[in-house]
Legacy VTK file of the C-alpha trace (Angstrom):
# vtk DataFile Version 3.0
C-alpha trace
ASCII
DATASET POLYDATA
POINTS 146 float
0.000 0.000 0.000
1.353 3.329 -1.058
0.061 6.763 0.154
1.040 10.012 -1.421
0.722 13.285 0.391
0.235 16.258 -1.813
0.897 19.656 -0.269
0.037 22.787 -2.166
2.046 25.887 -1.947
0.359 28.880 -0.375
0.713 31.582 -2.963
-0.710 34.990 -2.316
-1.669 35.299 -5.942
-4.949 33.419 -6.601
-4.213 33.210 -10.301
-1.209 30.975 -9.620
-3.500 28.202 -8.326
-4.112 25.256 -10.542
-7.382 25.325 -12.379
-8.904 22.167 -10.814
-8.230 22.961 -7.136
-10.515 24.603 -4.559
-9.668 28.108 -3.321
-8.060 28.323 0.139
-10.177 29.767 3.006
-9.363 33.305 4.056
-7.870 33.966 7.461
-10.293 35.515 10.033
-9.874 39.221 10.438
-11.807 41.219 13.034
-14.418 43.367 11.393
-14.659 47.100 11.808
-17.901 46.626 13.798
-16.284 44.451 16.491
-15.302 47.318 18.863
-18.787 48.837 18.514
-20.411 45.490 19.339
-18.164 45.026 22.391
-19.058 48.527 23.598
-22.795 47.857 23.150
-22.525 44.542 24.986
-20.752 46.174 27.932
-23.318 48.991 27.992
-26.166 46.444 28.090
-24.557 44.594 31.006
-24.102 47.887 32.852
-27.750 48.839 32.336
-28.868 45.359 33.456
-26.783 45.682 36.633
-28.397 49.069 37.403
-31.872 47.569 36.875
-31.064 44.755 39.310
-29.910 47.238 41.954
-33.092 49.294 41.496
-35.250 46.154 41.741
-33.560 45.269 45.019
-34.406 48.711 46.387
-38.033 48.440 45.232
-38.398 44.989 46.789
-36.964 46.229 50.092
-39.325 49.225 50.154
-42.288 46.926 49.442
-41.200 44.651 52.288
-41.082 47.653 54.641
-44.514 48.791 53.478
-46.006 45.343 54.092
-44.541 45.272 57.603
-45.989 48.715 58.361
-49.386 47.656 57.037
-49.395 44.521 59.197
-48.531 46.601 62.279
-51.297 49.074 61.428
-53.720 46.187 60.955
-52.831 44.768 64.378
-53.331 48.169 65.998
-56.673 48.572 64.229
-57.846 45.151 65.423
-56.835 46.053 68.983
-58.788 49.323 68.769
-61.827 47.509 67.380
-61.647 45.017 70.235
-61.491 47.828 72.776
-64.410 49.554 71.080
-66.498 46.378 71.160
-65.811 45.804 74.846
-66.555 49.456 75.640
-69.812 49.219 73.685
-70.769 46.041 75.573
-70.048 47.725 78.916
-72.133 50.769 77.943
-74.979 48.537 76.790
-74.907 46.603 80.055
-74.924 49.829 82.060
-77.849 51.137 80.001
-79.802 47.914 80.626
-79.161 48.171 84.352
-80.260 51.810 84.379
-83.534 51.022 82.604
-84.171 47.940 84.743
-87.233 48.464 87.020
-86.774 48.554 90.761
-87.327 45.222 92.516
-90.891 44.581 93.626
-91.622 45.031 97.320
-91.865 41.897 99.406
-95.372 40.526 99.747
-97.135 41.467 102.963
-97.691 38.802 105.531
-101.076 37.794 106.601
-101.652 39.049 110.145
-103.582 36.018 111.253
-101.371 33.244 109.816
-97.966 34.914 110.077
-96.996 33.546 106.629
-96.131 35.698 103.673
-98.910 36.091 101.182
-98.724 33.663 98.328
-98.150 35.051 94.889
-99.606 33.508 91.828
-97.393 31.692 89.322
-97.990 34.398 86.731
-96.602 36.974 89.125
-93.607 34.754 89.922
-92.731 34.263 86.236
-92.921 37.951 85.440
-90.387 38.901 88.058
-86.934 39.547 86.656
-84.466 36.912 87.674
-80.729 37.181 87.427
-79.364 34.661 84.901
-77.296 31.863 86.311
-73.681 31.736 85.295
-72.710 28.664 83.310
-70.337 27.625 86.087
-73.177 27.801 88.644
-75.496 25.412 86.838
-75.592 21.891 88.140
-77.246 19.175 86.113
-77.945 16.157 88.287
-78.546 13.972 85.231
-74.947 14.350 84.207
-73.398 13.700 87.567
-71.650 10.348 87.879
-73.522 8.062 90.153
-71.922 5.872 92.773
-72.640 2.195 92.853
LINES 1 147
146 0 1 2 3 4 5 6 7 8 9 10 11 12 13 14 15 16 17 18 19 20 21 22 23 24 25 26 27 28 29 30 31 32 33 34 35 36 37 38 39 40 41 42 43 44 45 46 47 48 49 50 51 52 53 54 55 56 57 58 59 60 61 62 63 64 65 66 67 68 69 70 71 72 73 74 75 76 77 78 79 80 81 82 83 84 85 86 87 88 89 90 91 92 93 94 95 96 97 98 99 100 101 102 103 104 105 106 107 108 109 110 111 112 113 114 115 116 117 118 119 120 121 122 123 124 125 126 127 128 129 130 131 132 133 134 135 136 137 138 139 140 141 142 143 144 145
């Protein structure tokens, strides 16, 4: 097996090439636009960096605003709670002020020395103080001993 290596001479004159051979590729030369493109690329990166810094500032200011709004909301809820309790106290005081005076005790019968009996209708109409939930005792729910 025999291999031949053919090397062509690099002539600067294209007319000196043989007619059946392909032209040689040109060497890469930087174009005249290359410095302009580099400058534009650097300017774009600079502008992008400034935008990122501004976005960081905007995000921080929004975070501060949200924190202030949450504090204001908590203060508003506290004020509303105080207002509701104050309104309930005023309402209770108004109910006590408009409450009629307690009825006088029934007179005792002179002959029997017992207080006069009142009818059930009169007993039901008398205002009774409501029992507190802690004061109520339900015997049905008490555990029984065996």
